[in-house]
py3Dmol code that shows the C-alpha trace and the ligand (Angstrom):
import py3Dmol

protein = """\
ATOM      1  CA  MET A   1      78.566 100.357 134.984  1.00  0.00           C
ATOM      2  CA  PRO A   2      76.527  97.410 133.672  1.00  0.00           C
ATOM      3  CA  GLU A   3      77.336  94.186 135.506  1.00  0.00           C
ATOM      4  CA  LEU A   4      76.245  90.618 134.792  1.00  0.00           C
ATOM      5  CA  PRO A   5      72.566  91.103 135.766  1.00  0.00           C
ATOM      6  CA  GLU A   6      72.247  94.218 133.611  1.00  0.00           C
ATOM      7  CA  VAL A   7      73.739  92.364 130.653  1.00  0.00           C
ATOM      8  CA  GLU A   8      71.424  89.401 131.283  1.00  0.00           C
ATOM      9  CA  THR A   9      68.348  91.643 131.463  1.00  0.00           C
ATOM     10  CA  THR A  10      69.531  93.454 128.343  1.00  0.00           C
ATOM     11  CA  VAL A  11      69.833  90.124 126.499  1.00  0.00           C
ATOM     12  CA  ARG A  12      66.362  89.100 127.675  1.00  0.00           C
ATOM     13  CA  GLY A  13      64.927  92.425 126.529  1.00  0.00           C
ATOM     14  CA  LEU A  14      66.666  92.218 123.147  1.00  0.00           C
ATOM     15  CA  ARG A  15      65.416  88.659 122.717  1.00  0.00           C
ATOM     16  CA  GLN A  16      61.859  89.985 122.562  1.00  0.00           C
ATOM     17  CA  VAL A  17      62.597  92.133 119.504  1.00  0.00           C
ATOM     18  CA  LEU A  18      65.466  90.233 117.843  1.00  0.00           C
ATOM     19  CA  GLU A  19      64.791  86.512 118.154  1.00  0.00           C
ATOM     20  CA  SER A  20      63.782  84.908 114.825  1.00  0.00           C
ATOM     21  CA  VAL A  21      63.756  88.191 112.913  1.00  0.00           C
ATOM     22  CA  ARG A  22      65.887  89.182 109.946  1.00  0.00           C
ATOM     23  CA  LEU A  23      68.263  92.143 110.193  1.00  0.00           C
ATOM     24  CA  SER A  24      67.149  94.267 107.266  1.00  0.00           C
ATOM     25  CA  ARG A  25      69.591  97.128 107.865  1.00  0.00           C
ATOM     26  CA  VAL A  26      72.840  97.147 109.851  1.00  0.00           C
ATOM     27  CA  GLU A  27      74.684 100.433 110.139  1.00  0.00           C
ATOM     28  CA  PRO A  28      77.911 100.832 112.120  1.00  0.00           C
ATOM     29  CA  ARG A  29      78.311 104.588 112.583  1.00  0.00           C
ATOM     30  CA  ARG A  30      81.993 104.635 113.500  1.00  0.00           C
ATOM     31  CA  ALA A  31      85.048 102.410 112.998  1.00  0.00           C
ATOM     32  CA  ASP A  32      85.809 101.621 116.626  1.00  0.00           C
ATOM     33  CA  LEU A  33      84.686 101.525 120.227  1.00  0.00           C
ATOM     34  CA  ARG A  34      87.264 100.268 122.768  1.00  0.00           C
ATOM     35  CA  ARG A  35      88.681  98.341 119.813  1.00  0.00           C
ATOM     36  CA  ALA A  36      87.965  98.296 116.103  1.00  0.00           C
ATOM     37  CA  ILE A  37      84.498  97.250 114.939  1.00  0.00           C
ATOM     38  CA  PRO A  38      84.949  94.542 112.231  1.00  0.00           C
ATOM     39  CA  ALA A  39      85.055  96.293 108.854  1.00  0.00           C
ATOM     40  CA  ASP A  40      82.827  93.602 107.297  1.00  0.00           C
ATOM     41  CA  LEU A  41      80.203  93.707 110.086  1.00  0.00           C
ATOM     42  CA  ARG A  42      77.559  95.415 107.931  1.00  0.00           C
ATOM     43  CA  GLN A  43      78.057  93.000 105.041  1.00  0.00           C
ATOM     44  CA  ARG A  44      78.029  89.864 107.227  1.00  0.00           C
ATOM     45  CA  LEU A  45      74.981  90.857 109.278  1.00  0.00           C
ATOM     46  CA  THR A  46      72.681  92.517 106.760  1.00  0.00           C
ATOM     47  CA  GLY A  47      69.977  90.035 105.781  1.00  0.00           C
ATOM     48  CA  ALA A  48      70.973  87.522 108.466  1.00  0.00           C
ATOM     49  CA  ARG A  49      68.302  85.986 110.675  1.00  0.00           C
ATOM     50  CA  VAL A  50      68.796  85.978 114.445  1.00  0.00           C
ATOM     51  CA  ILE A  51      68.389  82.431 115.720  1.00  0.00           C
ATOM     52  CA  ALA A  52      69.194  82.921 119.426  1.00  0.00           C
ATOM     53  CA  LEU A  53      70.578  85.339 122.020  1.00  0.00           C
ATOM     54  CA  SER A  54      72.666  84.443 125.051  1.00  0.00           C
ATOM     55  CA  ARG A  55      75.238  85.827 127.479  1.00  0.00           C
ATOM     56  CA  ARG A  56      78.788  84.893 128.507  1.00  0.00           C
ATOM     57  CA  ALA A  57      80.229  86.808 131.502  1.00  0.00           C
ATOM     58  CA  LYS A  58      79.417  90.465 130.732  1.00  0.00           C
ATOM     59  CA  TYR A  59      79.130  89.924 126.976  1.00  0.00           C
ATOM     60  CA  GLY A  60      75.826  89.691 125.094  1.00  0.00           C
ATOM     61  CA  LEU A  61      75.731  87.230 122.176  1.00  0.00           C
ATOM     62  CA  ILE A  62      73.464  87.525 119.132  1.00  0.00           C
ATOM     63  CA  HIS A  63      73.665  84.326 117.074  1.00  0.00           C
ATOM     64  CA  THR A  64      72.683  84.390 113.388  1.00  0.00           C
ATOM     65  CA  ASP A  65      71.787  81.804 110.758  1.00  0.00           C
ATOM     66  CA  ARG A  66      75.059  82.614 108.961  1.00  0.00           C
ATOM     67  CA  ALA A  67      77.022  80.831 111.706  1.00  0.00           C
ATOM     68  CA  ASP A  68      78.252  84.208 112.962  1.00  0.00           C
ATOM     69  CA  THR A  69      77.730  85.652 116.437  1.00  0.00           C
ATOM     70  CA  LEU A  70      77.642  89.386 117.141  1.00  0.00           C
ATOM     71  CA  ILE A  71      79.292  89.898 120.537  1.00  0.00           C
ATOM     72  CA  PHE A  72      78.621  93.140 122.399  1.00  0.00           C
ATOM     73  CA  HIS A  73      80.081  94.531 125.623  1.00  0.00           C
ATOM     74  CA  LEU A  74      78.454  97.556 127.249  1.00  0.00           C
ATOM     75  CA  GLY A  75      81.694  98.867 128.780  1.00  0.00           C
ATOM     76  CA  MET A  76      81.108 101.677 131.283  1.00  0.00           C
ATOM     77  CA  SER A  77      78.184 103.473 129.722  1.00  0.00           C
ATOM     78  CA  GLY A  78      76.698 101.289 126.990  1.00  0.00           C
ATOM     79  CA  ARG A  79      73.001 100.544 126.550  1.00  0.00           C
ATOM     80  CA  TRP A  80      70.690  99.434 123.784  1.00  0.00           C
ATOM     81  CA  ARG A  81      67.826 101.711 122.817  1.00  0.00           C
ATOM     82  CA  ILE A  82      64.693 100.228 121.299  1.00  0.00           C
ATOM     83  CA  ASP A  83      62.820 102.281 118.713  1.00  0.00           C
ATOM     84  CA  PRO A  84      64.555 105.561 119.610  1.00  0.00           C
ATOM     85  CA  SER A  85      62.746 108.641 118.346  1.00  0.00           C
ATOM     86  CA  VAL A  86      66.002 110.078 116.992  1.00  0.00           C
ATOM     87  CA  ILE A  87      69.432 108.544 116.328  1.00  0.00           C
ATOM     88  CA  GLY A  88      72.034 110.487 118.290  1.00  0.00           C
ATOM     89  CA  VAL A  89      75.767 111.051 118.106  1.00  0.00           C
ATOM     90  CA  HIS A  90      76.405 108.294 120.695  1.00  0.00           C
ATOM     91  CA  ASP A  91      74.404 105.637 118.799  1.00  0.00           C
ATOM     92  CA  HIS A  92      77.297 103.685 117.283  1.00  0.00           C
ATOM     93  CA  LEU A  93      75.399 100.776 115.733  1.00  0.00           C
ATOM     94  CA  VAL A  94      71.864 100.980 114.339  1.00  0.00           C
ATOM     95  CA  ILE A  95      69.939  97.846 113.396  1.00  0.00           C
ATOM     96  CA  GLU A  96      66.555  97.651 111.704  1.00  0.00           C
ATOM     97  CA  THR A  97      64.634  94.369 111.688  1.00  0.00           C
ATOM     98  CA  ASP A  98      61.963  92.962 109.418  1.00  0.00           C
ATOM     99  CA  GLY A  99      59.842  92.830 112.569  1.00  0.00           C
ATOM    100  CA  GLY A 100      59.586  96.615 112.373  1.00  0.00           C
ATOM    101  CA  HIS A 101      61.922  97.547 115.224  1.00  0.00           C
ATOM    102  CA  THR A 102      64.966  99.819 115.276  1.00  0.00           C
ATOM    103  CA  LEU A 103      67.749  99.153 117.784  1.00  0.00           C
ATOM    104  CA  ALA A 104      70.617 101.470 118.616  1.00  0.00           C
ATOM    105  CA  LEU A 105      73.705 100.628 120.647  1.00  0.00           C
ATOM    106  CA  ASN A 106      74.424 103.831 122.562  1.00  0.00           C
ATOM    107  CA  ASP A 107      77.770 104.249 124.338  1.00  0.00           C
ATOM    108  CA  PRO A 108      78.885 107.823 125.177  1.00  0.00           C
ATOM    109  CA  ARG A 109      82.213 106.787 126.730  1.00  0.00           C
ATOM    110  CA  ARG A 110      82.944 104.079 124.143  1.00  0.00           C
ATOM    111  CA  PHE A 111      84.518 101.549 126.533  1.00  0.00           C
ATOM    112  CA  GLY A 112      82.244  98.899 125.044  1.00  0.00           C
ATOM    113  CA  SER A 113      83.016  96.636 122.103  1.00  0.00           C
ATOM    114  CA  LEU A 114      81.464  94.949 119.078  1.00  0.00           C
ATOM    115  CA  ASP A 115      82.924  91.774 117.611  1.00  0.00           C
ATOM    116  CA  LEU A 116      81.688  89.278 115.031  1.00  0.00           C
ATOM    117  CA  GLU A 117      82.987  85.737 115.422  1.00  0.00           C
ATOM    118  CA  PRO A 118      82.175  82.303 113.974  1.00  0.00           C
ATOM    119  CA  THR A 119      79.616  80.756 116.339  1.00  0.00           C
ATOM    120  CA  ASP A 120      81.361  77.381 116.432  1.00  0.00           C
ATOM    121  CA  SER A 121      84.652  78.824 117.696  1.00  0.00           C
ATOM    122  CA  LEU A 122      83.411  81.237 120.380  1.00  0.00           C
ATOM    123  CA  GLU A 123      85.382  79.371 123.053  1.00  0.00           C
ATOM    124  CA  THR A 124      88.611  80.492 121.427  1.00  0.00           C
ATOM    125  CA  PHE A 125      87.509  84.150 121.134  1.00  0.00           C
ATOM    126  CA  PRO A 126      90.347  85.716 123.232  1.00  0.00           C
ATOM    127  CA  PRO A 127      88.148  87.359 125.933  1.00  0.00           C
ATOM    128  CA  PHE A 128      86.372  84.006 126.465  1.00  0.00           C
ATOM    129  CA  ALA A 129      89.373  81.663 126.292  1.00  0.00           C
ATOM    130  CA  SER A 130      90.378  81.829 129.961  1.00  0.00           C
ATOM    131  CA  LEU A 131      87.026  82.606 131.611  1.00  0.00           C
ATOM    132  CA  GLY A 132      85.927  80.584 134.636  1.00  0.00           C
ATOM    133  CA  PRO A 133      82.426  79.115 134.989  1.00  0.00           C
ATOM    134  CA  GLU A 134      79.267  81.224 134.979  1.00  0.00           C
ATOM    135  CA  PRO A 135      78.247  81.977 138.586  1.00  0.00           C
ATOM    136  CA  LEU A 136      74.631  80.951 137.893  1.00  0.00           C
ATOM    137  CA  SER A 137      75.606  77.657 136.263  1.00  0.00           C
ATOM    138  CA  ASP A 138      75.582  74.220 137.896  1.00  0.00           C
ATOM    139  CA  THR A 139      79.365  74.003 137.520  1.00  0.00           C
ATOM    140  CA  PHE A 140      79.891  76.828 140.030  1.00  0.00           C
ATOM    141  CA  THR A 141      79.921  74.604 143.113  1.00  0.00           C
ATOM    142  CA  THR A 142      81.539  74.391 146.543  1.00  0.00           C
ATOM    143  CA  ALA A 143      83.916  71.679 145.308  1.00  0.00           C
ATOM    144  CA  TYR A 144      84.925  73.812 142.320  1.00  0.00           C
ATOM    145  CA  LEU A 145      85.561  76.949 144.367  1.00  0.00           C
ATOM    146  CA  GLN A 146      87.363  75.039 147.111  1.00  0.00           C
ATOM    147  CA  ALA A 147      89.750  73.621 144.516  1.00  0.00           C
ATOM    148  CA  ALA A 148      90.188  77.067 142.926  1.00  0.00           C
ATOM    149  CA  PHE A 149      91.074  78.597 146.324  1.00  0.00           C
ATOM    150  CA  VAL A 150      93.604  75.958 147.396  1.00  0.00           C
ATOM    151  CA  ARG A 151      96.829  77.660 148.485  1.00  0.00           C
ATOM    152  CA  ARG A 152      95.486  81.037 147.299  1.00  0.00           C
ATOM    153  CA  LYS A 153      96.865  83.757 149.548  1.00  0.00           C
ATOM    154  CA  GLY A 154      94.903  86.583 147.945  1.00  0.00           C
ATOM    155  CA  PRO A 155      91.911  88.178 149.652  1.00  0.00           C
ATOM    156  CA  ILE A 156      88.570  86.566 148.865  1.00  0.00           C
ATOM    157  CA  LYS A 157      87.289  89.746 147.252  1.00  0.00           C
ATOM    158  CA  ALA A 158      90.109  89.804 144.682  1.00  0.00           C
ATOM    159  CA  LEU A 159      89.656  86.091 143.978  1.00  0.00           C
ATOM    160  CA  LEU A 160      85.947  86.567 143.236  1.00  0.00           C
ATOM    161  CA  LEU A 161      86.779  89.436 140.873  1.00  0.00           C
ATOM    162  CA  ASN A 162      89.314  87.205 139.083  1.00  0.00           C
ATOM    163  CA  GLN A 163      87.494  86.296 135.846  1.00  0.00           C
ATOM    164  CA  THR A 164      89.480  83.070 135.417  1.00  0.00           C
ATOM    165  CA  ILE A 165      87.999  81.791 138.713  1.00  0.00           C
ATOM    166  CA  VAL A 166      84.400  82.881 138.084  1.00  0.00           C
ATOM    167  CA  ALA A 167      83.119  84.807 135.066  1.00  0.00           C
ATOM    168  CA  GLY A 168      81.303  88.112 135.115  1.00  0.00           C
ATOM    169  CA  LEU A 169      81.336  89.117 138.779  1.00  0.00           C
ATOM    170  CA  GLY A 170      81.969  92.814 139.368  1.00  0.00           C
ATOM    171  CA  ASN A 171      82.613  94.997 142.387  1.00  0.00           C
ATOM    172  CA  ILE A 172      78.988  95.696 143.343  1.00  0.00           C
ATOM    173  CA  TYR A 173      77.807  92.087 143.469  1.00  0.00           C
ATOM    174  CA  VAL A 174      80.968  90.834 145.168  1.00  0.00           C
ATOM    175  CA  CYS A 175      80.553  93.428 147.958  1.00  0.00           C
ATOM    176  CA  GLU A 176      76.884  92.501 148.342  1.00  0.00           C
ATOM    177  CA  ALA A 177      77.466  88.718 148.316  1.00  0.00           C
ATOM    178  CA  LEU A 178      80.278  88.922 150.885  1.00  0.00           C
ATOM    179  CA  ASN A 179      77.973  90.906 153.179  1.00  0.00           C
ATOM    180  CA  ILE A 180      75.109  88.422 152.774  1.00  0.00           C
ATOM    181  CA  ALA A 181      77.495  85.504 153.470  1.00  0.00           C
ATOM    182  CA  ARG A 182      79.053  87.424 156.416  1.00  0.00           C
ATOM    183  CA  VAL A 183      82.594  86.960 155.070  1.00  0.00           C
ATOM    184  CA  ALA A 184      85.141  89.785 155.421  1.00  0.00           C
ATOM    185  CA  PRO A 185      86.469  90.926 152.012  1.00  0.00           C
ATOM    186  CA  SER A 186      90.051  90.706 153.307  1.00  0.00           C
ATOM    187  CA  ARG A 187      89.848  87.018 154.286  1.00  0.00           C
ATOM    188  CA  VAL A 188      92.456  84.829 152.591  1.00  0.00           C
ATOM    189  CA  GLY A 189      90.579  82.732 150.008  1.00  0.00           C
ATOM    190  CA  GLY A 190      92.231  79.485 151.053  1.00  0.00           C
ATOM    191  CA  SER A 191      91.100  79.994 154.677  1.00  0.00           C
ATOM    192  CA  LEU A 192      87.378  79.698 153.957  1.00  0.00           C
ATOM    193  CA  SER A 193      85.675  76.537 155.198  1.00  0.00           C
ATOM    194  CA  ALA A 194      83.463  74.449 152.925  1.00  0.00           C
ATOM    195  CA  THR A 195      80.417  75.778 154.792  1.00  0.00           C
ATOM    196  CA  GLU A 196      81.521  79.379 154.271  1.00  0.00           C
ATOM    197  CA  ILE A 197      82.148  78.725 150.576  1.00  0.00           C
ATOM    198  CA  THR A 198      78.720  77.124 150.225  1.00  0.00           C
ATOM    199  CA  GLU A 199      77.063  80.132 151.883  1.00  0.00           C
ATOM    200  CA  LEU A 200      79.056  82.473 149.666  1.00  0.00           C
ATOM    201  CA  ILE A 201      77.972  80.627 146.520  1.00  0.00           C
ATOM    202  CA  ILE A 202      74.331  80.749 147.629  1.00  0.00           C
ATOM    203  CA  ALA A 203      74.706  84.489 148.321  1.00  0.00           C
ATOM    204  CA  ILE A 204      76.268  85.123 144.899  1.00  0.00           C
ATOM    205  CA  LYS A 205      73.534  83.202 143.069  1.00  0.00           C
ATOM    206  CA  ASP A 206      70.796  84.868 145.152  1.00  0.00           C
ATOM    207  CA  VAL A 207      72.001  88.428 144.659  1.00  0.00           C
ATOM    208  CA  LEU A 208      72.490  87.948 140.903  1.00  0.00           C
ATOM    209  CA  THR A 209      69.111  86.233 140.499  1.00  0.00           C
ATOM    210  CA  ALA A 210      67.322  88.953 142.478  1.00  0.00           C
ATOM    211  CA  ALA A 211      68.931  91.655 140.349  1.00  0.00           C
ATOM    212  CA  ILE A 212      67.958  89.873 137.138  1.00  0.00           C
ATOM    213  CA  LEU A 213      64.374  89.460 138.363  1.00  0.00           C
ATOM    214  CA  ALA A 214      64.311  93.178 139.236  1.00  0.00           C
ATOM    215  CA  GLY A 215      64.898  93.760 135.534  1.00  0.00           C
ATOM    216  CA  GLY A 216      61.435  92.459 134.829  1.00  0.00           C
ATOM    217  CA  SER A 217      59.931  89.835 132.619  1.00  0.00           C
ATOM    218  CA  THR A 218      58.431  91.799 129.756  1.00  0.00           C
ATOM    219  CA  LEU A 219      59.860  94.314 127.342  1.00  0.00           C
ATOM    220  CA  ARG A 220      57.974  97.082 129.143  1.00  0.00           C
ATOM    221  CA  ASP A 221      59.813  96.181 132.324  1.00  0.00           C
ATOM    222  CA  TYR A 222      63.199  95.926 130.642  1.00  0.00           C
ATOM    223  CA  ALA A 223      63.089  99.239 128.842  1.00  0.00           C
ATOM    224  CA  THR A 224      62.910 102.635 130.482  1.00  0.00           C
ATOM    225  CA  PRO A 225      60.172 105.010 129.217  1.00  0.00           C
ATOM    226  CA  SER A 226      62.720 106.319 126.710  1.00  0.00           C
ATOM    227  CA  GLY A 227      63.297 102.806 125.398  1.00  0.00           C
ATOM    228  CA  GLU A 228      66.732 102.306 126.952  1.00  0.00           C
ATOM    229  CA  LEU A 229      67.841  98.840 127.994  1.00  0.00           C
ATOM    230  CA  GLY A 230      70.517  98.204 130.528  1.00  0.00           C
ATOM    231  CA  TYR A 231      70.197  99.910 133.892  1.00  0.00           C
ATOM    232  CA  PHE A 232      67.933  99.219 136.815  1.00  0.00           C
ATOM    233  CA  PHE A 233      67.776 100.715 140.260  1.00  0.00           C
ATOM    234  CA  LYS A 234      68.948  98.351 142.971  1.00  0.00           C
ATOM    235  CA  GLN A 235      68.477  98.461 146.700  1.00  0.00           C
ATOM    236  CA  TRP A 236      71.948  97.667 147.954  1.00  0.00           C
ATOM    237  CA  ARG A 237      72.808  96.391 151.439  1.00  0.00           C
ATOM    238  CA  VAL A 238      76.331  97.847 151.613  1.00  0.00           C
ATOM    239  CA  TYR A 239      77.376  99.099 148.178  1.00  0.00           C
ATOM    240  CA  GLY A 240      77.653 102.896 148.258  1.00  0.00           C
ATOM    241  CA  LYS A 241      76.208 102.938 151.801  1.00  0.00           C
ATOM    242  CA  THR A 242      79.206 104.252 153.757  1.00  0.00           C
ATOM    243  CA  GLY A 243      78.128 105.304 157.255  1.00  0.00           C
ATOM    244  CA  GLU A 244      74.653 103.824 156.884  1.00  0.00           C
ATOM    245  CA  ALA A 245      73.335 100.830 158.778  1.00  0.00           C
ATOM    246  CA  CYS A 246      74.121  97.304 157.664  1.00  0.00           C
ATOM    247  CA  PRO A 247      71.059  95.010 157.906  1.00  0.00           C
ATOM    248  CA  CYS A 248      72.752  93.520 161.031  1.00  0.00           C
ATOM    249  CA  GLY A 249      72.703  96.922 162.754  1.00  0.00           C
ATOM    250  CA  GLY A 250      76.431  97.584 162.288  1.00  0.00           C
ATOM    251  CA  VAL A 251      77.840 100.476 160.270  1.00  0.00           C
ATOM    252  CA  VAL A 252      78.883 100.137 156.630  1.00  0.00           C
ATOM    253  CA  LEU A 253      82.554 100.991 156.110  1.00  0.00           C
ATOM    254  CA  ARG A 254      84.405 101.868 152.920  1.00  0.00           C
ATOM    255  CA  ARG A 255      87.962 101.019 152.011  1.00  0.00           C
ATOM    256  CA  ALA A 256      89.607 102.187 148.797  1.00  0.00           C
ATOM    257  CA  GLU A 257      92.279 100.100 147.116  1.00  0.00           C
ATOM    258  CA  ALA A 258      93.604 100.075 143.568  1.00  0.00           C
ATOM    259  CA  GLY A 259      90.995 102.617 142.519  1.00  0.00           C
ATOM    260  CA  ARG A 260      88.129 100.427 143.699  1.00  0.00           C
ATOM    261  CA  SER A 261      85.951 100.830 146.762  1.00  0.00           C
ATOM    262  CA  THR A 262      85.127  97.970 149.065  1.00  0.00           C
ATOM    263  CA  PHE A 263      81.963  98.379 151.135  1.00  0.00           C
ATOM    264  CA  TYR A 264      81.587  96.049 154.110  1.00  0.00           C
ATOM    265  CA  CYS A 265      80.475  95.722 157.723  1.00  0.00           C
ATOM    266  CA  ALA A 266      83.102  94.819 160.317  1.00  0.00           C
ATOM    267  CA  GLU A 267      80.337  93.793 162.710  1.00  0.00           C
ATOM    268  CA  CYS A 268      78.918  90.788 160.838  1.00  0.00           C
ATOM    269  CA  GLN A 269      81.583  90.046 158.204  1.00  0.00           C
ATOM    270  CA  ARG A 270      84.384  87.973 159.678  1.00  0.00           C
TER     271      ARG A 270
END
"""
ligand_1 = """\
1
ZN
Zn 76.638 93.882 159.297
"""
view = py3Dmol.view(width=600, height=400)
view.addModel(protein, "pdb")
view.setStyle({"model": 0}, {"cartoon": {"style": "trace"}})
view.addModel(ligand_1, "xyz")
view.setStyle({"model": 1}, {"stick": {}})
view.zoomTo()
view.show()
């Protein structure tokens, strides 16, 4: 499943073919993904010029000169394909640009979404309205997280997955960051010291930044040989490593709760 770094690398890859170009053809190929695709999407986007691309949490944002922003979410299985040789049954939106590129949003399981919102009111777009700060932003600080954890009895892992506390963190990166910071996933959030919170924040920023860098810096690095944007192999410390060695020498354990697996090391994470 694409997490924040995959969405960020996707946005960076798309920027290289979409920024400053005009969308000469926009073709939604079905009426809905997880929710309905706006019926006027083709009309509002055709002929528009892309002025910038950005990301909020796990959403990619394509801003146009018509004061509209196309908002995409990759769901479980979504990816953009650049200049695909054929358009397939799972390509649900096809865009051609006056720069000569064809882009296809491919999503076999259709848990993703496409929305078109006025750029100046994105903050009130329902999925964005209650989001916490971006983990890579300067507002994600020890003081902020300390205040957010005050009197919180929930386990730290659940608090970090709570999108109103911090935006865009998913299971993989939370497991990895907790291991790097040597904090047990079951610790009560409010029990963490300022030093532990600071180390956790550094770990979160480091693991996300490393994953984004692994995505590469040129279009060739972002896209697979088949032109697909969105997924990159990662070398995890604990995620999916049940029974293998933690970098500390301990053994990686797995605990399942609420349909989600937690990977951790009882040796170094306290
Ligand atoms: Zn360990």
